[in-house]
C-alpha positions, 0 to 999 in steps of 0.5 A: 525500497531497499536501496535507500534509507531515509536515515542519511540526512547528508544525502538527498534521495534521487528523483528515481529513488523517490519515484520508485518509493512512491510506486511501491507505496501506491501498490501497497495501498492499492493492495490493502484497499482491495483486501479491505474492499473484498473483506467488507463485501464478504462480511455483507454477503455473510450477514445477508445469508444469515437472515 
């Protein structure tokens, strides 16, 4: 979210800015989860093949 910075204590973010920020944070969290999930199962597969 490049349009709003939380350093301005005199001005509250708009509802639209907060909604956009939440969408971006949720998308990033899902992306990180998906990568971690894939890495976890790749590691399990690797360990299974090593036996």
